[in-house]
C-alpha positions in Angstrom: 95.3 143.5 97.8 98.6 145.0 97.9 99.9 147.1 95.1 102.4 144.3 94.0 99.4 141.7 93.9 97.6 143.8 91.9 100.4 144.1 89.3 100.8 140.3 89.4 97.1 139.6 88.9 97.2 142.2 85.9 100.1 140.2 84.3 98.9 136.9 84.8 95.4 137.8 83.3 97.3 139.0 80.1 99.5 135.8 79.8 96.0 134.0 80.5 94.5 135.8 77.6 97.4 135.8 75.2 98.6 139.2 75.5 102.0 137.3 76.5 102.8 133.8 74.9 105.2 131.1 76.2 109.1 132.5 76.0 107.8 135.9 75.7 110.3 138.4 77.1 108.0 140.7 79.9 108.9 144.1 80.0 112.2 144.8 82.1 111.7 145.8 85.8 112.9 149.4 85.0 110.4 149.6 82.0 107.4 148.4 84.1 108.5 151.0 87.0 108.2 153.8 84.5 105.1 152.5 83.3 102.9 151.8 86.0 104.6 154.7 88.4 105.3 152.0 91.0 108.4 151.4 93.3 111.2 149.0 91.6 110.9 146.8 95.1 106.8 146.8 94.2 107.6 145.5 90.6 110.3 143.1 91.5 108.1 141.5 94.5 105.1 140.9 91.7 107.7 139.6 89.5 108.9 137.0 92.1 105.5 136.3 92.6 104.5 135.3 89.3 107.8 132.9 89.3 106.9 131.2 92.5 103.8 130.7 91.0 105.2 129.0 88.0 103.8 132.0 85.3 107.6 133.3 84.7 111.1 132.5 84.6 113.8 134.7 85.3 117.0 134.3 83.3 120.3 135.5 84.6 121.4 139.0 83.1 118.1 138.4 80.5 115.4 139.3 82.4 111.7 137.4 82.9 110.1 135.5 80.4 106.7 133.6 80.2 106.9 129.9 81.4 106.1 127.0 79.3 102.3 126.2 79.4 101.3 123.8 82.1 99.8 120.7 80.6 96.1 120.8 80.9 94.2 117.3 80.7 90.7 117.3 79.5 88.7 114.5 79.9 90.5 111.8 81.5 90.6 109.0 79.0 87.7 107.9 76.7 84.9 107.3 79.3 81.2 106.9 79.1 79.5 110.2 80.3 77.2 108.4 82.7 78.1 105.2 84.8 75.3 104.0 86.6 76.0 101.5 89.9 73.4 99.9 91.6 75.8 98.5 94.0 78.8 100.2 95.4 81.2 98.2 97.0 84.5 100.2 97.6 85.1 100.3 101.2 87.1 97.4 101.6 89.5 98.3 99.1 90.0 101.7 100.5 90.2 100.7 104.2 93.2 98.0 103.0 95.2 100.9 100.8 94.4 103.6 103.6 95.7 100.9 106.6 98.7 99.7 104.7 99.9 103.3 104.1 99.7 104.5 107.6 103.4 104.8 108.2 104.7 108.2 109.4 108.0 106.9 108.1 106.7 106.9 104.4 106.7 110.0 101.7 102.9 110.5 101.8 102.2 111.5 98.1 99.0 109.5 99.0 97.7 111.5 101.6 94.6 113.7 101.4 95.6 116.4 103.9 98.3 119.1 103.5 101.6 119.1 105.3 100.9 119.7 108.6 104.2 121.6 108.9 102.1 124.6 107.1 99.4 124.4 110.0 99.8 127.5 112.9 100.1 124.6 115.3 101.6 127.0 118.3 98.6 129.7 117.9 96.3 126.6 117.9 97.8 125.2 120.6 97.7 128.7 122.5 94.0 128.7 121.9 93.4 125.2 123.2 95.4 126.0 126.4 93.6 129.0 126.9 90.4 127.4 126.4 91.2 124.4 128.7 91.9 126.8 131.7 88.6 128.6 131.2 86.5 125.0 130.2 83.7 124.5 133.0 82.0 121.1 133.5 78.6 122.9 132.2 80.5 123.7 129.0 79.9 120.6 127.6 76.5 121.4 126.6 77.6 123.9 123.6 78.7 120.2 122.0 75.0 119.7 121.5 73.7 119.9 118.0 74.0 122.7 116.4 77.2 123.3 118.1 79.3 126.1 119.7 77.4 129.7 119.1 80.8 131.4 118.9 82.0 129.3 116.4 78.8 128.9 114.2 78.8 133.0 114.3 82.3 133.0 112.9 81.5 130.8 110.2 78.6 133.0 109.1 80.6 136.2 109.5 83.3 134.3 107.1 80.2 133.7 104.3 78.9 137.1 104.9 82.4 138.7 103.9 82.1 136.6 100.6 78.4 138.2 100.2 76.5 134.9 101.5 73.8 135.7 103.9 73.9 132.5 105.8 72.4 132.8 109.7 74.3 130.9 112.5 71.0 129.0 112.9 71.4 127.3 109.3 74.9 126.1 110.6 75.3 122.7 112.2 79.2 121.8 113.3 80.3 118.1 112.8 83.3 116.1 113.5 85.0 116.9 110.3 83.3 117.6 106.9 82.7 114.0 106.0 80.2 113.6 109.0 78.5 116.8 107.5 78.5 115.3 104.1 77.5 111.7 105.4 74.4 113.5 107.4 73.5 115.6 104.6 73.2 112.6 102.4 71.1 110.7 105.0 68.8 113.7 105.5 67.9 113.8 101.5 68.0 109.9 100.6 66.2 106.4 101.5 68.0 103.2 101.0 67.8 102.5 97.0 67.3 105.8 96.1 69.6 107.3 93.1 72.4 109.7 93.8 74.7 111.8 91.1 78.3 111.7 91.9 81.4 112.8 89.8 83.6 110.5 87.6 86.4 110.1 89.3 84.8 110.9 92.9 85.9 111.6 96.1 86.3 108.2 97.7 84.3 109.3 101.0 81.2 110.0 98.6 81.7 106.2 97.3 81.6 104.9 101.0 78.7 107.0 102.1 76.7 105.6 99.2 77.8 102.0 100.3 76.8 102.7 103.6 73.5 104.1 103.3 72.7 101.2 100.1 72.2 103.9 97.6 72.5 103.7 94.1 74.9 106.0 92.1 75.1 107.6 88.7 78.5 108.7 88.1 78.8 111.8 85.8 81.8 112.5 83.5 84.0 115.3 85.4 86.3 117.4 83.2 89.9 117.8 85.2 89.6 121.3 84.5 85.8 122.3 84.5 84.1 120.0 86.9 81.1 117.9 86.3 79.6 117.9 82.5 76.6 119.6 82.7 75.2 118.2 79.7 76.1 114.8 81.1 74.1 115.7 84.2 70.9 116.7 82.3 71.1 113.2 80.9 71.6 111.8 84.4 68.3 113.7 85.5 66.3 112.4 82.7 67.0 109.0 83.0 67.0 108.2 86.5 64.9 109.2 89.8 67.8 111.4 91.1 67.1 112.5 95.1 70.6 114.2 95.4 73.4 115.3 93.7 77.1 115.1 95.5 80.1 117.4 94.0 83.0 119.6 94.5 82.8 122.9 92.9 86.3 124.0 93.8 89.6 122.1 93.4 87.7 118.7 93.1 89.7 115.9 94.6 91.0 113.7 92.8 91.3 115.8 89.7 91.8 119.2 90.8 89.5 121.6 88.4 87.2 124.0 89.6 83.6 124.8 88.2 83.3 128.3 86.3 80.6 130.6 87.5 78.6 130.0 84.4 78.7 126.0 85.2 77.7 126.9 88.7 74.6 128.5 87.7 73.6 126.3 85.1 73.8 123.3 87.5 71.7 124.9 90.2 69.2 125.5 87.6 68.9 122.4 86.1 68.6 120.7 89.6 66.1 123.1 90.5 64.1 122.2 87.6 64.3 118.6 88.9 63.8 119.4 92.6 67.0 117.8 93.5 69.2 119.3 96.3 72.9 119.5 96.1 75.4 118.5 98.7 78.1 120.8 97.6 81.5 119.5 99.1 83.7 122.6 99.4 86.6 121.7 101.9 89.0 123.0 99.3 87.3 126.3 98.7 89.5 128.2 100.8 92.7 127.0 98.8 91.9 128.9 95.5 94.5 130.2 93.0 94.9 133.9 92.7 93.3 136.7 94.7 89.8 136.7 94.6 88.1 134.1 96.5 85.3 132.0 94.3 81.6 131.9 94.8 80.1 128.4 95.8 77.1 127.2 94.0 75.5 128.1 97.7 75.9 131.9 96.5 73.2 131.7 93.8 70.6 129.3 95.9 67.5 131.3 96.9 65.5 128.0 97.9 67.4 126.5 100.6 68.4 123.6 97.6 72.3 123.6 98.4 73.7 122.2 101.3 77.1 123.5 101.6 79.9 121.7 103.6 83.1 122.8 104.7 86.1 122.1 107.0 88.8 123.2 108.8 91.0 119.9 108.4 92.5 120.9 105.1 93.2 124.6 106.2 93.6 124.7 109.6 93.9 121.9 111.8 93.5 118.2 110.3 93.3 116.8 113.9 90.9 118.9 115.4 88.3 117.1 113.0 85.7 120.1 112.8 83.4 120.6 109.8 80.2 122.1 109.2 77.2 122.3 107.2 74.8 125.2 106.1 72.1 123.3 105.6 69.3 125.9 105.7 65.7 124.1 105.8 67.5 120.7 106.5 69.3 122.0 109.6 66.9 120.7 112.0 66.9 117.4 110.2 70.7 116.9 110.3 70.6 118.0 114.0 68.2 114.9 115.0 70.5 112.5 112.7 73.3 113.6 114.3 72.3 113.2 117.9 71.2 109.7 117.0 74.8 109.0 115.6 77.7 110.8 117.1 75.9 112.8 119.4 78.4 116.1 119.6 81.3 117.4 118.3 84.4 117.9 120.8 83.5 120.9 122.9 87.3 121.8 123.6 88.1 121.7 119.8 85.2 123.9 118.7 85.7 126.6 121.6 89.5 126.4 120.6 88.8 127.2 117.2 86.4 129.9 118.1 88.8 131.6 119.8 91.7 131.1 117.5 89.3 133.0 114.5 88.5 135.7 116.8 92.3 136.8 116.7 91.7 137.5 113.0 94.7 135.7 112.2 93.1 133.3 109.5 93.2 135.0 106.7 96.7 136.1 106.9 97.7 132.3 107.7 95.6 131.3 104.5 97.1 133.6 102.3 100.8 132.3 103.0 99.3 128.6 102.9 97.8 129.2 99.5 100.8 130.7 98.1 103.2 128.1 99.7 100.9 125.3 98.2 101.0 126.9 94.8 105.0 127.1 94.7 105.4 123.4 96.1 102.9 122.1 93.6 104.4 123.4 90.7 108.2 122.2 91.9 106.8 119.0 92.2 104.8 119.4 88.3 108.2 120.0 87.2 110.1 117.5 88.6 107.6 114.8 87.5 107.8 116.4 83.9 111.6 116.0 84.0 111.7 112.2 85.7 108.2 110.5 84.4 108.0 109.0 81.3 106.2 111.1 78.0 103.5 108.7 78.1 102.2 109.9 81.6 99.8 112.6 81.4 99.8 115.3 84.3 97.1 117.2 84.9 97.6 120.7 86.4 94.6 122.5 87.9 95.1 125.8 89.9 94.2 125.8 93.3 94.6 122.8 96.2 97.5 120.7 96.0 96.6 117.6 94.0 98.2 116.5 90.8 96.5 113.7 88.8 98.3 111.4 86.7 97.2 109.3 83.8 99.6 106.3 82.4 99.3 104.1 79.5 95.8 102.3 79.8 97.9 98.8 80.3 99.4 99.8 83.5 97.9 99.3 86.8 98.2 102.1 89.7 97.2 99.7 92.5 100.0 97.5 91.5 102.3 100.8 91.6 100.9 101.6 94.9 101.9 98.1 96.3 105.4 98.3 94.8 105.8 102.0 95.8 104.9 101.1 99.5 107.7 98.8 99.6 109.7 101.7 98.9 108.3 103.8 101.7 106.2 105.7 99.3 102.2 106.2 99.3 100.1 107.3 96.3 96.3 107.3 95.6 95.7 104.4 93.1 92.5 105.6 90.8 90.6 102.6 91.7 89.9 104.3 95.1 87.7 107.2 93.0 85.2 105.0 91.3 83.1 102.1 91.4 84.1 100.4 88.9 87.8 99.7 87.1 88.1 102.6 84.5 90.8 104.8 86.3 92.5 101.7 87.0 95.8 103.5 85.4 95.6 106.7 87.1 96.5 108.0 90.3 96.8 111.1 92.5 99.6 112.7 94.3 99.7 115.0 97.1 102.4 118.0 96.1 101.9 119.8 99.6 105.1 118.0 101.0 108.4 120.2 101.2 110.9 119.7 98.1 113.7 117.9 99.9 116.1 114.9 99.2 113.4 112.6 100.2 110.6 114.2 97.7 113.3 114.2 94.7 114.3 110.2 95.8 110.6 109.6 96.0 109.7 110.7 92.5 112.8 109.5 90.7 111.7 105.9 92.2 108.2 106.2 91.2 109.4 107.2 87.8 111.4 103.9 87.8 108.6 102.0 88.7 106.3 103.4 86.1 108.8 102.9 83.2 109.2 99.0 84.6 105.2 98.8 83.9 105.1 100.6 80.8 107.9 98.5 79.6 106.7 95.2 81.0 103.1 95.1 80.4 
């Protein structure tokens, strides 16, 4: 961590804890230089970093001031803590939405992926070309489960850097995180079993439950803190739960991350009921701040947590490379993979292993996290400026999603189809639940560059929402 990043972190914590309140003027650059002993350039860089992250605002000839607090939503609308569903039928709706919005000319505010221009495409291409030149016919064998040994070692080394002892033999390379999650669910359940998911939930979880003919208990999920642990305890008491599927960091679609004490309580509770956890951590590398959060897997001493990750949200969406640190389930998942997709692309695995060996990934992630936070704050400010005051916006640190809640009489699915005619996509709340409880909510992707197209799209959405509010 550089000195200016250390200073920025110190000031950020002071703002969080109330040392500096909204509108307060921070110490001047010269005063901070005198107090800290740092150079003027270091102090200026720290203040500029805080400004780019939305913590402070600069005023010409006046200095830096604490920015207005970002809106923090609690539970999204009054909702039942538990929402059981013996039948999940969502895939047809999700398919229709995703297919209709699959137009490269649209402003993709509904996309689940970051702006692809933020990925190191030239470096990845060089790795892919280098591997293609070296690839021998017999190299195809590396694609058989559990996958490329060099790539699994690189992933294990990244776990080790965060203090997690995970052997490469526990890691299974998959065709994206969704395959890792599906295989994990399949290894733990049988048709008719009950599974705990979040409410609202990542739509891939709902599709997997439908595909495998499972029953779901959706547990209330806080936009800032993640799944309600007390409600989870109630679900475990009332239903014969076989598995729990959740996102511990930057939950999709809400954006919140579980605090450390919640993660520990969660694992203890699941252990008491002998329930395994499928931890979907595809956004774990896109954290806010300077310290990477530990996944629930970090406290797992019994092999109860199947930790699933991916490079699709951080490095190369089109490579479709994910993995699961499956522990004692690793062999079962390999057998299931062999019967379904058989293997994961050998060139893509080898190219990623080559790129990771260059040690450029962490530098890329540092830049990516900073850019995503800057862009999200710009989108947030534009939405607060253009949208009706009746629209609530949840801003959670990390990742690149904003979750919006319109008045309950509005319909985000109708908004989706009307926006699509204007060349704009959103992700309507109906995608994230088995029922209709989030029909008035939607998710926005704030990773896109802020330009004339983005600004126009936000204004058009604001006008369409105003029409719904007025006419409904």
